[in-house]
C-alpha positions in Angstrom: 63.9 -131.0 180.6 62.7 -133.9 178.5 61.8 -137.1 180.5 62.4 -140.5 178.9 61.4 -143.9 180.2 63.8 -146.7 179.5 62.7 -150.3 180.0 65.5 -152.6 181.1 68.6 -151.8 183.2 70.9 -154.0 181.2 74.0 -152.7 179.6 72.1 -151.0 176.8 69.6 -149.3 179.1 72.2 -148.1 181.5 74.4 -146.8 178.6 71.4 -145.0 177.1 70.5 -143.4 180.4 74.1 -142.2 180.8 74.1 -140.4 177.4 70.6 -139.0 177.7 71.4 -137.5 181.1 74.7 -136.1 179.7 72.6 -134.4 176.9 70.3 -132.7 179.4 67.4 -135.2 179.5 65.9 -137.0 182.5 65.9 -140.8 182.0 64.0 -143.1 184.3 65.0 -146.8 184.2 62.5 -149.5 185.0 63.7 -153.1 185.5 61.6 -156.2 186.2 64.3 -157.8 188.4 64.2 -156.9 192.1 68.0 -156.7 192.3 71.2 -156.4 190.2 72.8 -159.6 189.1 76.2 -160.3 190.6 77.2 -162.5 187.7 76.5 -163.0 184.1 78.5 -163.0 180.9 81.7 -161.1 180.5 81.4 -158.0 178.3 84.2 -157.8 175.8 85.2 -154.2 175.3 87.6 -153.4 172.4 87.8 -151.4 169.3 85.2 -148.7 168.9 83.6 -149.8 172.3 86.8 -148.6 174.0 86.4 -145.2 172.5 82.8 -145.0 173.8 83.8 -146.1 177.3 86.6 -143.5 177.3 84.2 -140.8 176.2 81.9 -141.8 179.0 84.7 -141.3 181.5 84.7 -144.9 182.6 87.8 -146.4 181.1 89.8 -146.5 184.3 86.9 -148.1 186.1 86.4 -150.7 183.4 90.1 -151.6 183.4 90.0 -152.0 187.2 87.3 -154.8 186.7 89.3 -156.7 184.0 88.7 -160.4 184.3 91.4 -161.7 181.8 94.4 -162.0 184.0 97.6 -163.7 183.0 101.3 -163.6 182.2 102.7 -164.4 178.9 100.6 -167.0 177.2 98.7 -168.2 180.2 95.4 -166.7 181.1 93.2 -167.0 184.3 89.5 -166.1 184.1 88.0 -164.7 187.2 84.3 -164.9 187.9 82.0 -163.1 190.4 83.8 -162.0 193.6 87.2 -162.8 192.0 86.9 -166.5 192.2 88.8 -168.6 189.6 86.5 -169.5 186.7 88.9 -171.2 184.3 92.4 -171.3 182.8 93.6 -171.3 179.3 96.8 -171.2 177.3 96.9 -168.7 174.4 99.0 -169.8 171.5 100.6 -166.9 169.7 101.4 -167.2 166.0 
């Protein structure tokens, strides 16, 4: 098996490790941080990214962590641990 070292356990490093393992390689991730962050910027997954997430078998998990919650035109943004982060009104044209 081919061993590959990946520097950085961010979204790109984790995704790369997933695909390398799926294709029979042995990825090793190294990360400078001593722990995972429990916050950060929201990742917007749509278009072609949805296809990739589905092929990874993670679509249901990703949908379960959705942070854009609302009814009609009102949206509530949730931050870490589900705390309210902001509200907005979406004007549809």
